C-alpha positions as CSV (number, residue, x, y, z in Angstrom):
1,X,114.5,114.8,123.4
2,X,117.2,112.2,124.0
3,X,118.8,110.8,120.9
4,X,117.7,107.2,120.6
5,X,118.7,104.7,117.9
6,X,116.1,102.4,116.5
7,X,117.0,99.2,114.8
8,X,114.7,97.6,112.2
9,X,115.4,94.0,111.1
10,X,113.8,92.4,108.1
11,X,112.0,89.4,109.8
12,X,109.5,89.1,107.0
13,X,108.4,91.0,103.9
14,X,106.6,93.8,105.8
15,X,109.8,94.7,107.7
16,X,111.8,94.6,104.5
17,X,109.3,97.0,102.9
18,X,109.4,99.2,105.9
19,X,113.2,99.4,105.6
20,X,112.9,100.4,101.9
21,X,110.4,103.1,102.8
22,X,112.4,104.4,105.7
23,X,115.6,104.6,103.5
24,X,113.6,106.6,100.9
25,X,112.2,108.9,103.7
26,X,115.6,109.4,105.3
27,X,117.2,110.2,101.9
28,X,114.5,112.7,101.1
29,X,115.0,114.3,104.5
30,X,118.7,114.6,103.7
31,X,120.0,112.4,106.5
32,X,123.7,111.6,105.9
33,X,124.7,108.0,105.4
34,X,127.1,108.4,108.3
35,X,124.1,109.0,110.6
36,X,122.7,105.5,109.7
37,X,123.9,102.0,110.2
38,X,122.9,100.0,107.2
39,X,123.7,96.3,106.9
40,X,122.2,93.3,105.1
41,X,120.7,92.4,108.4
42,X,119.2,95.8,109.6
43,X,118.7,99.5,109.3
44,X,119.6,101.6,112.4
45,X,118.5,105.2,112.5
46,X,118.1,108.0,115.0
47,X,114.6,108.4,116.3
48,X,114.9,112.2,116.2
49,X,114.7,112.1,112.3
50,X,111.2,110.7,112.4
51,X,108.6,113.4,113.0
52,X,104.9,113.2,112.0
53,X,105.1,116.5,110.1
54,X,108.1,115.6,108.0
55,X,106.8,112.1,107.3
56,X,103.5,113.5,106.0
57,X,105.3,116.0,103.8
58,X,107.3,113.1,102.4
59,X,104.2,111.0,101.8
60,X,102.6,113.9,99.9
61,X,105.8,114.3,97.8
62,X,106.3,110.6,97.2
63,X,102.7,109.6,96.5
64,X,101.7,112.9,94.9
65,X,99.6,111.2,92.1
66,X,97.6,109.3,94.7
67,X,96.9,112.3,96.9
68,X,93.7,113.7,95.6
69,X,93.7,116.6,97.9
70,X,97.0,117.8,96.3
71,X,95.3,117.8,92.9
72,X,92.4,119.8,94.3
73,X,94.8,122.3,95.9
74,X,96.6,122.7,92.6
75,X,93.3,123.3,90.7
76,X,92.2,125.9,93.3
77,X,95.5,127.6,93.1
78,X,95.3,127.8,89.3
79,X,91.8,129.2,89.5
80,X,92.9,131.8,92.2
81,X,95.8,132.9,90.0
82,X,93.6,133.1,86.9
83,X,91.0,135.1,88.9
84,X,93.7,137.6,90.0
85,X,95.0,137.9,86.5
86,X,91.5,138.5,85.2
87,X,90.8,141.1,87.9
88,X,94.0,143.0,87.3
89,X,93.7,142.6,83.6
90,X,90.3,144.2,83.4
91,X,91.3,147.1,85.7
92,X,94.5,147.7,83.7
93,X,92.4,147.8,80.4
94,X,90.0,150.2,82.0
95,X,92.8,152.5,83.3
96,X,94.6,152.3,79.9
97,X,91.5,153.3,78.0
98,X,90.7,156.1,80.5
99,X,94.1,157.8,80.8
100,X,95.5,157.1,77.3
101,X,92.8,159.2,75.5
């Protein structure tokens, strides 16, 4: 993919909000300030930094409290871990009582 620079100018509040969000995304991604052109008039960044997968990961990170599927995944993971602990705990107790007589 050819490196292409994209320039975003704050024509109204929506573009200004987009610039704020893009800066947060690019910072989260670890893009160096030297790879960006930031002025009072615009934000210029390389298009190669903007991928769907990375942006969705950022959105899940930044808006974690509003992402209900993340809360459900965490609950399921806790239940899975508890189930594993319970399963191994009961086997361990059985083995201990059987072989420690």
